[in-house]
Backbone of each chain as nested JSON, in Angstrom:
{
  "chains": [
    {"id": "A", "residues": [
      {"number": 1, "name": "MET", "atoms": {"N": [186.335, 23.333, -17.391], "CA": [186.08, 21.893, -17.277], "C": [185.473, 21.382, -18.584]}},
      {"number": 2, "name": "ALA", "atoms": {"N": [185.886, 20.204, -18.973], "CA": [185.369, 19.589, -20.192], "C": [184.857, 18.197, -19.854]}},
      {"number": 3, "name": "GLU", "atoms": {"N": [184.08, 17.651, -20.765], "CA": [183.615, 16.27, -20.573], "C": [184.503, 15.325, -21.365]}},
      {"number": 4, "name": "PHE", "atoms": {"N": [184.711, 14.143, -20.803], "CA": [185.523, 13.114, -21.45], "C": [184.796, 11.776, -21.374]}},
      {"number": 5, "name": "MET", "atoms": {"N": [184.954, 10.978, -22.439], "CA": [184.496, 9.595, -22.4], "C": [185.754, 8.748, -22.517]}},
      {"number": 6, "name": "ASP", "atoms": {"N": [185.989, 7.91, -21.52], "CA": [187.135, 7.016, -21.655], "C": [186.651, 5.582, -21.747]}},
      {"number": 7, "name": "VAL", "atoms": {"N": [187.502, 4.76, -22.357], "CA": [187.118, 3.389, -22.682], "C": [188.178, 2.43, -22.171]}},
      {"number": 8, "name": "HIS", "atoms": {"N": [187.717, 1.388, -21.52], "CA": [188.592, 0.299, -21.079], "C": [188.198, -0.95, -21.865]}},
      {"number": 9, "name": "HIS", "atoms": {"N": [189.177, -1.619, -22.427], "CA": [188.919, -2.901, -23.085], "C": [189.404, -3.998, -22.125]}},
      {"number": 10, "name": "ASP", "atoms": {"N": [189.168, -5.243, -22.481], "CA": [189.704, -6.36, -21.688], "C": [189.198, -6.391, -20.255]}},
      {"number": 11, "name": "MET", "atoms": {"N": [187.952, -5.986, -20.045], "CA": [187.336, -6.107, -18.711], "C": [186.306, -7.254, -18.734]}},
      {"number": 12, "name": "ARG", "atoms": {"N": [186.564, -8.249, -19.567], "CA": [185.615, -9.365, -19.694], "C": [185.307, -9.991, -18.34]}},
      {"number": 13, "name": "GLY", "atoms": {"N": [184.028, -10.249, -18.114], "CA": [183.605, -10.911, -16.884], "C": [183.435, -9.977, -15.706]}},
      {"number": 14, "name": "ILE", "atoms": {"N": [183.601, -8.673, -15.933], "CA": [183.439, -7.726, -14.822], "C": [182.036, -7.881, -14.214]}},
      {"number": 15, "name": "THR", "atoms": {"N": [181.969, -7.834, -12.89], "CA": [180.686, -7.963, -12.19], "C": [180.209, -6.582, -11.745]}},
      {"number": 16, "name": "ALA", "atoms": {"N": [178.95, -6.525, -11.327], "CA": [178.387, -5.266, -10.827], "C": [179.204, -4.77, -9.634]}},
      {"number": 17, "name": "ASP", "atoms": {"N": [179.588, -5.678, -8.753], "CA": [180.385, -5.294, -7.583], "C": [181.749, -4.748, -7.989]}},
      {"number": 18, "name": "GLN", "atoms": {"N": [182.389, -5.399, -8.934], "CA": [183.709, -4.934, -9.39], "C": [183.609, -3.566, -10.054]}},
      {"number": 19, "name": "LEU", "atoms": {"N": [182.547, -3.34, -10.825], "CA": [182.373, -2.027, -11.45], "C": [182.175, -0.962, -10.375]}},
      {"number": 20, "name": "ARG", "atoms": {"N": [181.357, -1.287, -9.379], "CA": [181.081, -0.344, -8.295], "C": [182.368, -0.039, -7.518]}},
      {"number": 21, "name": "GLN", "atoms": {"N": [183.153, -1.08, -7.241], "CA": [184.398, -0.878, -6.502], "C": [185.394, -0.039, -7.308]}},
      {"number": 22, "name": "ALA", "atoms": {"N": [185.476, -0.304, -8.601], "CA": [186.394, 0.473, -9.448], "C": [185.975, 1.941, -9.468]}},
      {"number": 23, "name": "HIS", "atoms": {"N": [184.66, 2.155, -9.588], "CA": [184.138, 3.53, -9.612], "C": [184.411, 4.217, -8.267]}},
      {"number": 24, "name": "GLN", "atoms": {"N": [184.21, 3.492, -7.183], "CA": [184.463, 4.063, -5.852], "C": [185.941, 4.42, -5.684]}},
      {"number": 25, "name": "ALA", "atoms": {"N": [186.813, 3.593, -6.226], "CA": [188.251, 3.87, -6.143], "C": [188.6, 5.161, -6.881]}},
      {"number": 26, "name": "ASP", "atoms": {"N": [187.925, 5.398, -8.006], "CA": [188.11, 6.671, -8.724], "C": [187.572, 7.837, -7.89]}},
      {"number": 27, "name": "LEU", "atoms": {"N": [186.346, 7.68, -7.389], "CA": [185.693, 8.773, -6.653], "C": [186.498, 9.17, -5.423]}},
      {"number": 28, "name": "ALA", "atoms": {"N": [187.168, 8.192, -4.814], "CA": [187.896, 8.442, -3.568], "C": [189.054, 9.421, -3.76]}},
      {"number": 29, "name": "ILE", "atoms": {"N": [189.608, 9.474, -4.981], "CA": [190.796, 10.311, -5.204], "C": [190.608, 11.351, -6.311]}},
      {"number": 30, "name": "GLU", "atoms": {"N": [189.461, 11.341, -6.981], "CA": [189.272, 12.194, -8.158], "C": [189.465, 13.682, -7.86]}},
      {"number": 31, "name": "GLY", "atoms": {"N": [189.095, 14.097, -6.642], "CA": [189.182, 15.511, -6.291], "C": [190.602, 16.044, -6.329]}},
      {"number": 32, "name": "GLU", "atoms": {"N": [191.568, 15.155, -6.154], "CA": [192.972, 15.594, -6.145], "C": [193.44, 16.09, -7.508]}},
      {"number": 33, "name": "GLU", "atoms": {"N": [192.684, 15.711, -8.557], "CA": [193.009, 16.179, -9.911], "C": [191.888, 17.048, -10.488]}},
      {"number": 34, "name": "GLY", "atoms": {"N": [190.904, 17.387, -9.676], "CA": [189.794, 18.191, -10.179], "C": [188.898, 17.453, -11.153]}},
      {"number": 35, "name": "VAL", "atoms": {"N": [188.896, 16.124, -11.052], "CA": [188.109, 15.267, -11.955], "C": [186.823, 14.85, -11.24]}},
      {"number": 36, "name": "HIS", "atoms": {"N": [185.742, 14.651, -12.001], "CA": [184.571, 13.981, -11.44], "C": [184.066, 12.92, -12.411]}},
      {"number": 37, "name": "PHE", "atoms": {"N": [184.074, 11.679, -11.95], "CA": [183.539, 10.581, -12.762], "C": [182.037, 10.512, -12.53]}},
      {"number": 38, "name": "LYS", "atoms": {"N": [181.285, 10.769, -13.613], "CA": [179.833, 10.921, -13.499], "C": [179.091, 9.599, -13.626]}},
      {"number": 39, "name": "GLN", "atoms": {"N": [179.536, 8.77, -14.552], "CA": [178.808, 7.532, -14.793], "C": [179.713, 6.543, -15.519]}},
      {"number": 40, "name": "ALA", "atoms": {"N": [179.385, 5.272, -15.4], "CA": [180.14, 4.241, -16.126], "C": [179.173, 3.153, -16.561]}},
      {"number": 41, "name": "TRP", "atoms": {"N": [179.496, 2.539, -17.702], "CA": [178.662, 1.483, -18.278], "C": [179.588, 0.341, -18.681]}},
      {"number": 42, "name": "ALA", "atoms": {"N": [179.17, -0.889, -18.398], "CA": [180.029, -2.035, -18.707], "C": [179.279, -3.13, -19.453]}},
      {"number": 43, "name": "ASP", "atoms": {"N": [180.003, -3.736, -20.377], "CA": [179.531, -4.929, -21.094], "C": [180.454, -6.082, -20.719]}},
      {"number": 44, "name": "PRO", "atoms": {"N": [180.056, -6.918, -19.76], "CA": [180.934, -8.002, -19.308], "C": [181.289, -8.993, -20.421]}},
      {"number": 45, "name": "ASP", "atoms": {"N": [180.424, -9.149, -21.408], "CA": [180.68, -10.132, -22.47], "C": [181.829, -9.707, -23.378]}},
      {"number": 46, "name": "SER", "atoms": {"N": [181.804, -8.457, -23.823], "CA": [182.895, -8.004, -24.708], "C": [184.031, -7.393, -23.901]}},
      {"number": 47, "name": "GLY", "atoms": {"N": [183.772, -7.07, -22.633], "CA": [184.835, -6.545, -21.775], "C": [185.09, -5.06, -21.921]}},
      {"number": 48, "name": "VAL", "atoms": {"N": [184.15, -4.344, -22.519], "CA": [184.337, -2.904, -22.701], "C": [183.621, -2.134, -21.579]}},
      {"number": 49, "name": "VAL", "atoms": {"N": [184.308, -1.112, -21.07], "CA": [183.73, -0.234, -20.047], "C": [183.895, 1.21, -20.516]}},
      {"number": 50, "name": "TYR", "atoms": {"N": [182.82, 1.98, -20.458], "CA": [182.824, 3.392, -20.812], "C": [182.658, 4.212, -19.537]}},
      {"number": 51, "name": "CYS", "atoms": {"N": [183.475, 5.251, -19.379], "CA": [183.36, 6.141, -18.222], "C": [183.199, 7.573, -18.702]}},
      {"number": 52, "name": "LEU", "atoms": {"N": [182.202, 8.247, -18.189], "CA": [181.965, 9.651, -18.507], "C": [182.441, 10.499, -17.344]}},
      {"number": 53, "name": "SER", "atoms": {"N": [183.25, 11.497, -17.657], "CA": [183.778, 12.347, -16.582], "C": [183.779, 13.821, -16.979]}},
      {"number": 54, "name": "GLU", "atoms": {"N": [183.915, 14.675, -15.977], "CA": [184.246, 16.079, -16.168], "C": [185.632, 16.267, -15.599]}},
      {"number": 55, "name": "ALA", "atoms": {"N": [186.484, 16.949, -16.346], "CA": [187.872, 17.038, -15.896], "C": [188.572, 18.198, -16.586]}},
      {"number": 56, "name": "PRO", "atoms": {"N": [189.673, 18.654, -16.003], "CA": [190.436, 19.72, -16.65], "C": [191.195, 19.232, -17.879]}},
      {"number": 57, "name": "SER", "atoms": {"N": [191.486, 17.934, -17.98], "CA": [192.234, 17.41, -19.13], "C": [192.126, 15.886, -19.162]}},
      {"number": 58, "name": "ALA", "atoms": {"N": [192.441, 15.326, -20.331], "CA": [192.472, 13.862, -20.462], "C": [193.556, 13.275, -19.566]}},
      {"number": 59, "name": "GLU", "atoms": {"N": [194.654, 14.011, -19.42], "CA": [195.763, 13.523, -18.589], "C": [195.326, 13.393, -17.129]}},
      {"number": 60, "name": "ALA", "atoms": {"N": [194.509, 14.335, -16.668], "CA": [194.02, 14.268, -15.292], "C": [193.127, 13.034, -15.101]}},
      {"number": 61, "name": "VAL", "atoms": {"N": [192.285, 12.768, -16.093], "CA": [191.438, 11.56, -16.039], "C": [192.328, 10.321, -15.942]}},
      {"number": 62, "name": "GLN", "atoms": {"N": [193.348, 10.284, -16.794], "CA": [194.209, 9.089, -16.813], "C": [194.974, 8.933, -15.501]}},
      {"number": 63, "name": "ARG", "atoms": {"N": [195.441, 10.032, -14.939], "CA": [196.183, 9.914, -13.67], "C": [195.324, 9.287, -12.579]}},
      {"number": 64, "name": "ILE", "atoms": {"N": [194.056, 9.68, -12.511], "CA": [193.173, 9.078, -11.496], "C": [192.948, 7.594, -11.801]}},
      {"number": 65, "name": "HIS", "atoms": {"N": [192.649, 7.283, -13.056], "CA": [192.405, 5.871, -13.415], "C": [193.644, 5.02, -13.146]}},
      {"number": 66, "name": "GLU", "atoms": {"N": [194.823, 5.556, -13.452], "CA": [196.054, 4.779, -13.219], "C": [196.267, 4.527, -11.73]}},
      {"number": 67, "name": "ARG", "atoms": {"N": [196.106, 5.589, -10.939], "CA": [196.31, 5.432, -9.49], "C": [195.272, 4.488, -8.886]}},
      {"number": 68, "name": "ALA", "atoms": {"N": [194.07, 4.444, -9.49], "CA": [193.016, 3.555, -8.982], "C": [193.199, 2.129, -9.502]}},
      {"number": 69, "name": "GLY", "atoms": {"N": [194.202, 1.941, -10.378], "CA": [194.531, 0.575, -10.816], "C": [193.882, 0.122, -12.103]}},
      {"number": 70, "name": "HIS", "atoms": {"N": [193.294, 1.056, -12.85], "CA": [192.658, 0.654, -14.118], "C": [192.852, 1.762, -15.16]}},
      {"number": 71, "name": "LYS", "atoms": {"N": [194.038, 1.742, -15.752], "CA": [194.382, 2.702, -16.802], "C": [193.412, 2.585, -17.983]}},
      {"number": 72, "name": "ALA", "atoms": {"N": [192.998, 3.721, -18.524], "CA": [192.091, 3.704, -19.68], "C": [192.866, 3.417, -20.962]}},
      {"number": 73, "name": "ASP", "atoms": {"N": [192.204, 2.733, -21.904], "CA": [192.827, 2.46, -23.208], "C": [192.621, 3.606, -24.189]}},
      {"number": 74, "name": "GLU", "atoms": {"N": [191.544, 4.335, -24.015], "CA": [191.252, 5.5, -24.867], "C": [190.608, 6.562, -23.99]}},
      {"number": 75, "name": "ILE", "atoms": {"N": [190.927, 7.812, -24.259], "CA": [190.225, 8.92, -23.589], "C": [189.913, 9.967, -24.648]}},
      {"number": 76, "name": "HIS", "atoms": {"N": [188.64, 10.264, -24.828], "CA": [188.222, 11.248, -25.823], "C": [187.516, 12.425, -25.161]}},
      {"number": 77, "name": "PRO", "atoms": {"N": [187.945, 13.643, -25.464], "CA": [187.108, 14.778, -25.075], "C": [185.803, 14.677, -25.88]}},
      {"number": 78, "name": "VAL", "atoms": {"N": [184.688, 14.99, -25.249], "CA": [183.397, 14.969, -25.971], "C": [182.718, 16.328, -25.778]}},
      {"number": 79, "name": "PRO", "atoms": {"N": [183.221, 17.314, -26.541], "CA": [182.698, 18.682, -26.384], "C": [181.264, 18.824, -26.86]}},
      {"number": 80, "name": "LEU", "atoms": {"N": [180.804, 17.892, -27.709], "CA": [179.429, 17.967, -28.209], "C": [178.556, 16.91, -27.542]}},
      {"number": 81, "name": "THR", "atoms": {"N": [177.41, 17.334, -27.045], "CA": [176.479, 16.419, -26.38], "C": [175.075, 16.754, -26.815]}},
      {"number": 82, "name": "VAL", "atoms": {"N": [174.251, 15.75, -26.942], "CA": [172.85, 15.99, -27.238], "C": [172.027, 14.973, -26.484]}}
    ]},
    {"id": "B", "residues": [
      {"number": 1, "name": "MET", "atoms": {"N": [163.566, -4.365, -21.63], "CA": [164.389, -3.308, -22.227], "C": [165.784, -3.33, -21.613]}},
      {"number": 2, "name": "ALA", "atoms": {"N": [166.748, -3.123, -22.444], "CA": [168.139, -3.112, -21.99], "C": [168.787, -1.803, -22.441]}},
      {"number": 3, "name": "GLU", "atoms": {"N": [169.92, -1.505, -21.835], "CA": [170.666, -0.32, -22.278], "C": [171.774, -0.749, -23.235]}},
      {"number": 4, "name": "PHE", "atoms": {"N": [172.035, 0.107, -24.209], "CA": [173.084, -0.151, -25.191], "C": [173.932, 1.107, -25.367]}},
      {"number": 5, "name": "MET", "atoms": {"N": [175.228, 0.89, -25.585], "CA": [176.106, 1.99, -25.989], "C": [176.582, 1.643, -27.394]}},
      {"number": 6, "name": "ASP", "atoms": {"N": [176.299, 2.515, -28.34], "CA": [176.826, 2.258, -29.682], "C": [177.829, 3.334, -30.051]}},
      {"number": 7, "name": "VAL", "atoms": {"N": [178.721, 2.953, -30.965], "CA": [179.857, 3.8, -31.296], "C": [179.932, 3.981, -32.812]}},
      {"number": 8, "name": "HIS", "atoms": {"N": [180.107, 5.221, -33.206], "CA": [180.34, 5.552, -34.617], "C": [181.758, 6.09, -34.735]}},
      {"number": 9, "name": "HIS", "atoms": {"N": [182.519, 5.568, -35.681], "CA": [183.842, 6.114, -35.962], "C": [183.716, 6.964, -37.235]}},
      {"number": 10, "name": "ASP", "atoms": {"N": [184.766, 7.627, -37.63], "CA": [184.774, 8.365, -38.893], "C": [183.735, 9.475, -38.964]}},
      {"number": 11, "name": "MET", "atoms": {"N": [183.465, 10.124, -37.833], "CA": [182.572, 11.289, -37.837], "C": [183.406, 12.552, -37.637]}},
      {"number": 12, "name": "ARG", "atoms": {"N": [184.639, 12.538, -38.119], "CA": [185.526, 13.688, -37.94], "C": [184.879, 14.972, -38.456]}},
      {"number": 13, "name": "GLY", "atoms": {"N": [184.998, 16.025, -37.672], "CA": [184.493, 17.319, -38.107], "C": [183.015, 17.535, -37.831]}},
      {"number": 14, "name": "ILE", "atoms": {"N": [182.372, 16.558, -37.189], "CA": [180.938, 16.71, -36.895], "C": [180.714, 17.983, -36.065]}},
      {"number": 15, "name": "THR", "atoms": {"N": [179.661, 18.717, -36.42], "CA": [179.332, 19.956, -35.701], "C": [178.195, 19.692, -34.717]}},
      {"number": 16, "name": "ALA", "atoms": {"N": [177.971, 20.672, -33.832], "CA": [176.866, 20.558, -32.878], "C": [175.541, 20.413, -33.624]}},
      {"number": 17, "name": "ASP", "atoms": {"N": [175.359, 21.177, -34.703], "CA": [174.116, 21.085, -35.477], "C": [173.951, 19.715, -36.118]}},
      {"number": 18, "name": "GLN", "atoms": {"N": [175.047, 19.186, -36.666], "CA": [174.959, 17.865, -37.305], "C": [174.637, 16.783, -36.283]}},
      {"number": 19, "name": "LEU", "atoms": {"N": [175.229, 16.886, -35.089], "CA": [174.93, 15.905, -34.039], "C": [173.455, 15.993, -33.656]}},
      {"number": 20, "name": "ARG", "atoms": {"N": [172.957, 17.219, -33.513], "CA": [171.556, 17.424, -33.136], "C": [170.624, 16.877, -34.219]}},
      {"number": 21, "name": "GLN", "atoms": {"N": [170.974, 17.147, -35.474], "CA": [170.126, 16.657, -36.574], "C": [170.129, 15.132, -36.652]}},
      {"number": 22, "name": "ALA", "atoms": {"N": [171.298, 14.536, -36.448], "CA": [171.378, 13.074, -36.482], "C": [170.544, 12.476, -35.351]}},
      {"number": 23, "name": "HIS", "atoms": {"N": [170.647, 13.081, -34.175], "CA": [169.882, 12.594, -33.023], "C": [168.378, 12.762, -33.287]}},
      {"number": 24, "name": "GLN", "atoms": {"N": [168.002, 13.892, -33.851], "CA": [166.578, 14.119, -34.169], "C": [166.07, 13.106, -35.186]}},
      {"number": 25, "name": "ALA", "atoms": {"N": [166.912, 12.74, -36.14], "CA": [166.509, 11.752, -37.144], "C": [166.258, 10.4, -36.485]}},
      {"number": 26, "name": "ASP", "atoms": {"N": [167.069, 10.067, -35.46], "CA": [166.828, 8.841, -34.7], "C": [165.52, 8.946, -33.911]}},
      {"number": 27, "name": "LEU", "atoms": {"N": [165.352, 10.06, -33.204], "CA": [164.17, 10.225, -32.342], "C": [162.874, 10.164, -33.149]}},
      {"number": 28, "name": "ALA", "atoms": {"N": [162.932, 10.644, -34.384], "CA": [161.722, 10.715, -35.207], "C": [161.149, 9.344, -35.521]}},
      {"number": 29, "name": "ILE", "atoms": {"N": [162.006, 8.312, -35.542], "CA": [161.526, 6.974, -35.947], "C": [161.784, 5.902, -34.896]}},
      {"number": 30, "name": "GLU", "atoms": {"N": [162.437, 6.254, -33.793], "CA": [162.851, 5.24, -32.823], "C": [161.685, 4.427, -32.256]}},
      {"number": 31, "name": "GLY", "atoms": {"N": [160.516, 5.062, -32.135], "CA": [159.36, 4.388, -31.552], "C": [158.907, 3.186, -32.362]}},
      {"number": 32, "name": "GLU", "atoms": {"N": [159.222, 3.196, -33.637], "CA": [158.791, 2.087, -34.504], "C": [159.504, 0.787, -34.166]}},
      {"number": 33, "name": "GLU", "atoms": {"N": [160.625, 0.89, -33.443], "CA": [161.367, -0.306, -33.029], "C": [161.412, -0.429, -31.506]}},
      {"number": 34, "name": "GLY", "atoms": {"N": [160.674, 0.438, -30.814], "CA": [160.684, 0.385, -29.346], "C": [162.002, 0.826, -28.74]}},
      {"number": 35, "name": "VAL", "atoms": {"N": [162.747, 1.653, -29.488], "CA": [164.062, 2.137, -29.042], "C": [163.909, 3.56, -28.484]}},
      {"number": 36, "name": "HIS", "atoms": {"N": [164.746, 3.909, -27.523], "CA": [164.845, 5.332, -27.152], "C": [166.306, 5.733, -27.011]}},
      {"number": 37, "name": "PHE", "atoms": {"N": [166.697, 6.688, -27.83], "CA": [168.059, 7.216, -27.754], "C": [168.094, 8.296, -26.686]}},
      {"number": 38, "name": "LYS", "atoms": {"N": [168.862, 8.047, -25.624], "CA": [168.839, 8.908, -24.453], "C": [169.831, 10.053, -24.538]}},
      {"number": 39, "name": "GLN", "atoms": {"N": [171.018, 9.762, -25.034], "CA": [172.054, 10.781, -25.062], "C": [173.129, 10.403, -26.075]}},
      {"number": 40, "name": "ALA", "atoms": {"N": [173.857, 11.405, -26.535], "CA": [174.971, 11.139, -27.455], "C": [176.094, 12.127, -27.161]}},
      {"number": 41, "name": "TRP", "atoms": {"N": [177.318, 11.656, -27.363], "CA": [178.51, 12.464, -27.1], "C": [179.419, 12.355, -28.316]}},
      {"number": 42, "name": "ALA", "atoms": {"N": [180.012, 13.47, -28.732], "CA": [180.852, 13.441, -29.93], "C": [182.192, 14.129, -29.703]}},
      {"number": 43, "name": "ASP", "atoms": {"N": [183.215, 13.53, -30.306], "CA": [184.56, 14.112, -30.354], "C": [184.879, 14.423, -31.814]}},
      {"number": 44, "name": "PRO", "atoms": {"N": [184.672, 15.665, -32.249], "CA": [184.897, 15.997, -33.667], "C": [186.33, 15.742, -34.126]}},
      {"number": 45, "name": "ASP", "atoms": {"N": [187.303, 15.834, -33.22], "CA": [188.703, 15.664, -33.616], "C": [189.019, 14.223, -34.001]}},
      {"number": 46, "name": "SER", "atoms": {"N": [188.621, 13.265, -33.171], "CA": [188.911, 11.865, -33.498], "C": [187.774, 11.253, -34.316]}},
      {"number": 47, "name": "GLY", "atoms": {"N": [186.611, 11.923, -34.338], "CA": [185.501, 11.426, -35.15], "C": [184.672, 10.344, -34.498]}},
      {"number": 48, "name": "VAL", "atoms": {"N": [184.794, 10.18, -33.197], "CA": [184.034, 9.135, -32.509], "C": [182.769, 9.738, -31.892]}},
      {"number": 49, "name": "VAL", "atoms": {"N": [181.674, 9.001, -32.026], "CA": [180.399, 9.4, -31.421], "C": [179.862, 8.218, -30.63]}},
      {"number": 50, "name": "TYR", "atoms": {"N": [179.464, 8.47, -29.398], "CA": [178.863, 7.462, -28.523], "C": [177.386, 7.783, -28.352]}},
      {"number": 51, "name": "CYS", "atoms": {"N": [176.534, 6.758, -28.493], "CA": [175.089, 6.94, -28.286], "C": [174.605, 5.953, -27.241]}},
      {"number": 52, "name": "LEU", "atoms": {"N": [173.891, 6.446, -26.253], "CA": [173.301, 5.612, -25.208], "C": [171.811, 5.459, -25.501]}},
      {"number": 53, "name": "SER", "atoms": {"N": [171.347, 4.22, -25.488], "CA": [169.932, 3.984, -25.783], "C": [169.346, 2.917, -24.867]}},
      {"number": 54, "name": "GLU", "atoms": {"N": [168.034, 2.901, -24.821], "CA": [167.283, 1.78, -24.263], "C": [166.577, 1.129, -25.433]}},
      {"number": 55, "name": "ALA", "atoms": {"N": [166.648, -0.186, -25.497], "CA": [166.089, -0.856, -26.669], "C": [165.832, -2.328, -26.368]}},
      {"number": 56, "name": "PRO", "atoms": {"N": [164.986, -2.946, -27.18], "CA": [164.747, -4.384, -26.995], "C": [165.927, -5.243, -27.462]}},
      {"number": 57, "name": "SER", "atoms": {"N": [166.757, -4.729, -28.353], "CA": [167.9, -5.503, -28.869], "C": [168.874, -4.578, -29.592]}},
      {"number": 58, "name": "ALA", "atoms": {"N": [170.104, -5.071, -29.767], "CA": [171.097, -4.318, -30.536], "C": [170.648, -4.17, -31.994]}},
      {"number": 59, "name": "GLU", "atoms": {"N": [169.968, -5.185, -32.488], "CA": [169.493, -5.14, -33.879], "C": [168.476, -4.008, -34.075]}},
      {"number": 60, "name": "ALA", "atoms": {"N": [167.625, -3.807, -33.076], "CA": [166.643, -2.713, -33.162], "C": [167.356, -1.361, -33.188]}},
      {"number": 61, "name": "VAL", "atoms": {"N": [168.39, -1.211, -32.357], "CA": [169.192, 0.021, -32.358], "C": [169.776, 0.248, -33.753]}},
      {"number": 62, "name": "GLN", "atoms": {"N": [170.346, -0.817, -34.309], "CA": [170.99, -0.671, -35.615], "C": [169.981, -0.345, -36.713]}},
      {"number": 63, "name": "ARG", "atoms": {"N": [168.809, -0.962, -36.664], "CA": [167.811, -0.677, -37.702], "C": [167.438, 0.803, -37.71]}},
      {"number": 64, "name": "ILE", "atoms": {"N": [167.28, 1.403, -36.539], "CA": [166.951, 2.835, -36.495], "C": [168.129, 3.663, -37.019]}},
      {"number": 65, "name": "HIS", "atoms": {"N": [169.328, 3.348, -36.554], "CA": [170.501, 4.112, -37.012], "C": [170.681, 3.989, -38.529]}},
      {"number": 66, "name": "GLU", "atoms": {"N": [170.472, 2.797, -39.057], "CA": [170.632, 2.608, -40.514], "C": [169.593, 3.427, -41.28]}},
      {"number": 67, "name": "ARG", "atoms": {"N": [168.349, 3.353, -40.83], "CA": [167.28, 4.098, -41.522], "C": [167.509, 5.604, -41.412]}},
      {"number": 68, "name": "ALA", "atoms": {"N": [168.133, 6.04, -40.312], "CA": [168.403, 7.473, -40.13], "C": [169.671, 7.904, -40.873]}},
      {"number": 69, "name": "GLY", "atoms": {"N": [170.356, 6.936, -41.482], "CA": [171.492, 7.281, -42.337], "C": [172.847, 7.249, -41.667]}},
      {"number": 70, "name": "HIS", "atoms": {"N": [172.923, 6.66, -40.475], "CA": [174.229, 6.599, -39.801], "C": [174.35, 5.28, -39.024]}},
      {"number": 71, "name": "LYS", "atoms": {"N": [174.701, 4.236, -39.78], "CA": [174.891, 2.909, -39.198], "C": [175.996, 2.937, -38.134]}},
      {"number": 72, "name": "ALA", "atoms": {"N": [175.759, 2.249, -37.029], "CA": [176.775, 2.187, -35.968], "C": [177.874, 1.182, -36.324]}},
      {"number": 73, "name": "ASP", "atoms": {"N": [179.088, 1.467, -35.875], "CA": [180.212, 0.547, -36.095], "C": [180.285, -0.519, -35.012]}},
      {"number": 74, "name": "GLU", "atoms": {"N": [179.834, -0.187, -33.816], "CA": [179.812, -1.133, -32.696], "C": [178.541, -0.874, -31.898]}},
      {"number": 75, "name": "ILE", "atoms": {"N": [177.955, -1.932, -31.39], "CA": [176.822, -1.779, -30.46], "C": [177.039, -2.765, -29.321]}},
      {"number": 76, "name": "HIS", "atoms": {"N": [177.136, -2.241, -28.108], "CA": [177.354, -3.092, -26.936], "C": [176.206, -2.979, -25.951]}},
      {"number": 77, "name": "PRO", "atoms": {"N": [175.65, -4.092, -25.525], "CA": [174.74, -4.024, -24.381], "C": [175.559, -3.605, -23.17]}},
      {"number": 78, "name": "VAL", "atoms": {"N": [174.997, -2.757, -22.332], "CA": [175.714, -2.334, -21.113], "C": [174.812, -2.61, -19.901]}},
      {"number": 79, "name": "PRO", "atoms": {"N": [174.742, -3.894, -19.528], "CA": [173.842, -4.263, -18.427], "C": [174.288, -3.726, -17.081]}},
      {"number": 80, "name": "LEU", "atoms": {"N": [175.556, -3.358, -16.955], "CA": [176.059, -2.832, -15.681], "C": [176.283, -1.332, -15.793]}},
      {"number": 81, "name": "THR", "atoms": {"N": [175.752, -0.605, -14.826], "CA": [175.895, 0.852, -14.801], "C": [176.178, 1.284, -13.375]}},
      {"number": 82, "name": "VAL", "atoms": {"N": [176.981, 2.316, -13.254], "CA": [177.232, 2.871, -11.928], "C": [177.355, 4.37, -12.046]}}
    ]}
  ]
}
């Protein structure tokens, strides 16, 4: 398992409820790909959302995000953490 | 205090030691601006580094990063977290 940070752009105006619902939609199906979405952070003004996950691959992360209705614009493995 | 996610590009090839040293350089002076750098994640292949902090402002985050020798390319407040 590796850690990934994925980024969504164009989420301007996202609310706390919408972020929670999007995260719940991921959590509901993440196990089918062996993914776990650990945390997400959103800036409603610029529309950027960051999601931190553990997953077998970036493709697995994207498959869950796509099925949940919010494809990521970037997905980076982040093997280094401090 | 608010949370911020800042992003550094062009850190290709960064090592675990370099990430740790950069983070330590931030921690050593962060108190002077009331900032706390909580965590950082790096992708040596694409060269992107994400830093999560608590701070009074994005400008305070940038002042610490600049003084520590690694100015951020983007700094986003992330008022929503899940």
